[in-house]
C-alpha positions as CSV (number, residue, x, y, z in Angstrom):
1,M,171.2,272.4,88.0
2,P,171.5,268.6,88.9
3,R,172.3,266.4,86.0
4,R,169.7,264.0,84.8
5,V,169.0,260.4,85.7
6,A,169.3,258.0,82.8
7,I,167.2,254.9,82.3
8,V,168.4,251.6,80.9
9,T,166.3,248.4,80.5
10,D,166.4,245.2,78.5
11,S,164.4,244.1,75.6
12,T,162.0,241.9,77.6
13,A,160.3,245.1,78.6
14,C,158.5,244.8,75.2
15,L,158.3,248.5,74.7
16,P,157.8,249.7,71.1
17,A,160.9,251.3,69.7
18,Q,159.2,254.7,69.1
19,L,158.3,254.9,72.8
20,T,161.8,254.2,74.1
21,E,163.1,256.7,71.6
22,K,160.6,259.3,72.8
23,L,161.5,258.6,76.5
24,G,165.2,258.5,75.9
25,V,165.5,255.0,77.3
26,T,168.4,252.7,76.3
27,V,167.5,249.1,75.7
28,A,170.0,246.3,76.0
29,Q,169.2,243.4,73.7
30,I,168.7,239.8,74.9
31,Q,170.4,237.3,72.6
32,V,168.4,234.6,70.7
33,R,170.1,231.5,69.4
34,I,168.5,229.3,66.7
35,G,170.8,226.4,66.1
36,D,174.2,228.0,65.2
37,F,172.6,231.4,64.5
38,V,172.9,234.0,67.3
39,D,171.9,237.7,67.2
40,D,170.2,240.4,69.2
41,E,166.6,239.6,69.5
42,V,165.5,242.8,67.8
43,R,167.2,241.5,64.6
44,V,165.6,238.0,64.7
45,P,162.6,238.0,62.4
46,V,159.5,236.7,64.2
47,P,158.5,234.4,61.3
48,K,162.0,232.8,61.4
49,L,161.7,232.2,65.2
50,V,158.1,230.9,64.9
51,D,159.2,228.4,62.2
52,A,162.1,227.3,64.3
53,L,159.9,226.6,67.3
54,R,157.3,224.7,65.3
55,D,160.1,222.6,63.7
56,Q,161.5,221.9,67.2
57,L,164.9,223.3,66.4
58,D,167.2,224.2,69.2
59,V,166.2,227.7,70.4
60,T,167.7,229.3,73.4
61,T,168.1,232.8,74.9
62,A,171.0,234.5,76.8
63,P,171.4,237.8,78.6
64,P,173.2,240.7,77.0
65,D,177.0,240.6,77.4
66,P,178.2,242.8,80.3
67,G,180.0,244.8,77.8
68,A,176.8,245.9,76.2
69,F,175.7,247.3,79.6
70,F,179.1,248.9,80.2
71,W,178.9,250.9,77.0
72,S,175.3,251.9,77.6
73,Y,176.3,253.2,81.0
74,A,179.3,254.9,79.6
75,D,177.3,256.6,76.9
76,A,174.8,257.8,79.5
77,A,177.5,259.3,81.6
78,A,179.1,261.0,78.6
79,A,175.7,262.5,77.8
80,G,175.6,264.1,81.2
81,A,173.8,261.6,83.5
82,S,174.7,261.9,87.2
83,A,173.1,258.5,87.9
84,I,171.6,255.6,86.1
85,V,168.6,253.4,86.9
86,S,168.8,250.0,85.2
87,L,165.5,248.1,85.3
88,H,165.5,244.4,84.3
89,V,163.7,241.1,83.9
90,S,163.4,238.9,87.0
91,T,166.5,236.8,88.0
92,G,164.1,233.9,88.2
93,L,163.7,234.1,84.4
94,S,167.1,235.4,83.2
95,R,170.7,236.2,84.3
96,T,170.3,239.7,82.8
97,V,170.6,241.4,86.2
98,E,173.9,239.6,86.9
99,A,175.4,241.0,83.6
100,A,174.1,244.5,84.5
101,R,175.7,244.4,87.9
102,Q,179.0,243.3,86.5
103,A,179.0,246.4,84.2
104,A,177.7,248.7,87.0
105,A,180.7,247.9,89.1
106,Q,182.9,249.5,86.5
107,S,180.7,252.5,85.7
108,A,182.0,256.1,86.1
109,V,178.6,257.2,87.6
110,P,176.4,255.3,90.1
111,V,174.2,252.7,88.6
112,H,171.2,251.4,90.5
113,V,170.4,247.9,89.1
114,V,166.9,246.7,89.9
115,D,165.6,243.2,89.6
116,T,162.0,244.0,89.0
117,Q,160.9,240.4,89.7
118,T,158.7,240.5,86.5
119,C,158.9,240.8,82.7
120,G,156.9,242.0,79.7
121,M,154.9,245.2,80.0
122,S,154.9,245.0,83.8
123,L,158.6,245.8,83.4
124,G,157.8,248.1,80.5
125,Y,155.3,250.3,82.4
126,A,157.8,250.5,85.3
127,V,160.4,251.8,82.8
128,V,157.8,254.4,81.5
129,A,157.1,255.6,85.0
130,A,160.8,255.9,85.8
131,A,161.6,257.7,82.6
132,T,158.7,260.1,83.0
133,V,159.9,261.1,86.5
134,A,163.5,261.4,85.3
135,A,162.4,263.6,82.4
136,A,160.6,265.9,84.9
137,G,163.8,266.4,86.8
138,G,163.2,263.9,89.5
139,D,166.3,262.7,91.5
140,V,167.4,259.1,91.6
141,N,165.3,258.2,94.7
142,R,162.1,259.5,93.1
143,V,162.9,257.6,89.9
144,L,163.5,254.4,91.8
145,S,160.3,254.9,93.8
146,A,158.2,255.4,90.7
147,A,159.5,252.2,89.1
148,Q,159.1,250.2,92.2
149,H,155.6,251.5,92.9
150,T,154.5,250.5,89.4
151,V,156.0,247.0,89.6
152,R,154.4,246.3,93.0
153,R,150.9,247.2,91.7
154,S,151.1,245.6,88.2
155,S,149.8,242.2,87.2
156,E,151.2,240.1,84.3
157,L,148.6,237.6,83.0
158,L,149.5,235.1,80.4
159,Y,147.8,232.6,78.1
160,V,149.8,230.0,76.2
161,D,148.6,227.4,73.7
162,T,150.9,224.9,75.2
163,L,153.3,224.6,78.1
164,E,155.8,222.8,75.9
165,Y,158.0,225.8,75.2
166,L,158.1,226.9,78.8
167,Q,159.1,223.4,79.8
168,R,161.8,223.2,77.1
169,G,163.3,226.4,78.3
170,G,163.3,225.3,82.0
171,R,160.7,227.9,83.1
172,I,158.3,225.2,84.4
173,G,158.8,221.6,85.3
174,R,158.0,218.6,83.1
175,A,155.2,217.4,85.3
176,A,153.4,220.8,85.1
177,A,153.7,220.8,81.4
178,L,152.2,217.4,81.0
179,L,149.3,218.3,83.4
180,G,148.6,221.4,81.4
181,S,148.3,219.5,78.1
182,A,145.7,217.1,79.5
183,L,142.1,217.1,78.2
184,S,142.7,220.2,75.9
185,M,143.0,222.4,79.0
186,K,144.5,225.8,78.2
187,P,146.6,227.2,81.0
188,L,146.5,230.8,82.3
189,L,149.7,231.9,84.1
190,T,151.1,234.8,86.0
191,V,154.4,236.0,87.5
192,I,154.8,235.6,91.3
193,D,158.0,236.3,93.1
194,G,159.8,236.6,89.8
195,R,158.8,233.2,88.4
196,I,156.1,231.8,86.1
197,A,153.2,230.4,88.2
198,P,149.8,228.8,87.4
199,L,146.8,231.1,87.7
200,D,143.8,229.2,86.2
201,K,142.8,227.1,83.3
202,A,139.9,226.6,80.9
203,L,138.7,224.1,78.4
204,G,139.7,225.4,74.9
205,A,141.2,228.6,73.7
206,E,138.1,230.7,73.5
207,R,137.0,230.0,77.1
208,A,140.6,230.7,78.2
209,M,140.6,234.1,76.4
210,R,137.3,235.1,78.1
211,K,138.6,234.0,81.5
212,L,141.8,236.0,80.9
213,V,139.7,239.1,80.1
214,D,137.6,238.6,83.2
215,I,140.6,238.2,85.5
216,A,142.2,241.4,84.0
217,V,138.9,243.3,84.5
218,K,138.8,242.1,88.1
219,R,142.4,243.1,88.8
220,A,141.8,246.5,87.3
221,G,138.8,247.3,89.5
222,R,137.5,250.8,89.3
223,E,140.7,252.8,89.6
224,P,142.6,254.3,86.6
225,V,145.0,251.8,85.0
226,D,147.3,251.3,82.1
227,I,146.6,248.2,80.0
228,A,148.9,246.4,77.6
229,V,148.0,243.4,75.4
230,E,151.1,241.5,74.3
231,H,151.2,238.7,71.8
232,F,153.5,236.4,70.0
233,D,152.4,235.6,66.5
234,A,148.8,236.1,67.6
235,A,147.8,239.6,66.4
236,D,144.1,238.7,65.7
237,R,143.7,237.3,69.3
238,A,145.3,240.4,70.7
239,E,142.9,242.7,68.8
240,T,139.9,240.6,70.0
241,V,141.1,240.8,73.6
242,L,141.8,244.5,73.3
243,E,138.2,245.1,72.1
244,Q,136.8,243.1,75.0
245,L,138.9,245.1,77.5
246,R,137.9,248.4,76.0
247,A,134.2,247.5,76.4
248,K,134.6,246.5,80.0
249,L,137.2,248.9,81.3
250,P,136.1,252.6,81.1
251,N,138.8,254.0,83.3
252,V,141.9,253.3,81.3
253,R,144.6,255.9,80.9
254,R,146.6,254.1,78.3
255,F,146.0,251.1,76.0
256,L,149.0,249.6,74.2
257,V,149.2,246.6,71.9
258,T,152.6,245.1,71.2
259,Q,154.3,241.9,70.1
260,V,156.3,240.4,72.9
261,S,160.1,240.4,72.5
262,S,161.5,237.4,70.6
263,A,163.2,236.3,73.8
264,I,159.9,235.9,75.6
265,G,158.3,234.4,72.5
266,A,161.0,231.7,72.4
267,H,159.7,230.5,75.8
268,V,155.9,231.0,75.5
269,G,155.6,229.8,71.9
270,P,153.4,230.9,69.0
271,G,149.8,231.9,69.9
272,A,150.7,233.2,73.3
273,L,148.9,236.3,74.7
274,G,149.6,238.4,77.7
275,V,147.7,241.2,79.5
276,T,149.4,243.6,81.8
277,V,147.2,245.5,84.3
278,S,149.1,248.5,85.8
279,P,147.2,250.7,88.2
280,V,148.2,254.4,87.7
């Protein structure tokens, strides 16, 4: 019997803890710094981060230490894995892949580190696909193929109240941030080639939400899809968008609502909302 393929990801995948536990996925934690306070993002209370952002405190993020990946890979090998697939946030948004590759070079078993060129539940659903194939006994090539197939077909759609936080973190330029704040225009964004890119805009939050739903419905088409609604300190908005998507998308295999990781929240800011469309 071949030994299993283990799956490792990072916390920007935004997967609920109960799901990663069920799938047997190891999650390396992105670091969040608020002033002199630094911790794994899972241990940073969302209200604390929201207050820090609104008070314009110094908030930054950093990838996991290579040592965190090394021990994750070592634990997987000790548990009987013959290979590891390590799926991570885009290098255009984080240096997480670099840290994973440093650790992979010292692993006792082969580690396939994948820059998924995305983040959020587009990454999360790729992890789910990979873990599902691995659990069914698929070899490393099948696991990689499942993850890459999901990433290629997924769309990450994002609404933010303001581009200020993305500009602060260097994810967009200052000129784009100023343009997005003009005339109460609310920006819609996406991820293209691993970077945040403009998608559309609307006058006011309500119109932007409706446009976000319309774009998601169009991306989904008539084929079966998985849908995730992700938010940062915007639970009511997420529920409203979820209800609208349920009404307009009859062919959905899985709906999931989750709060984005604090590392993503630090860059998109309070009130942000995302929709992931992942064809099955």
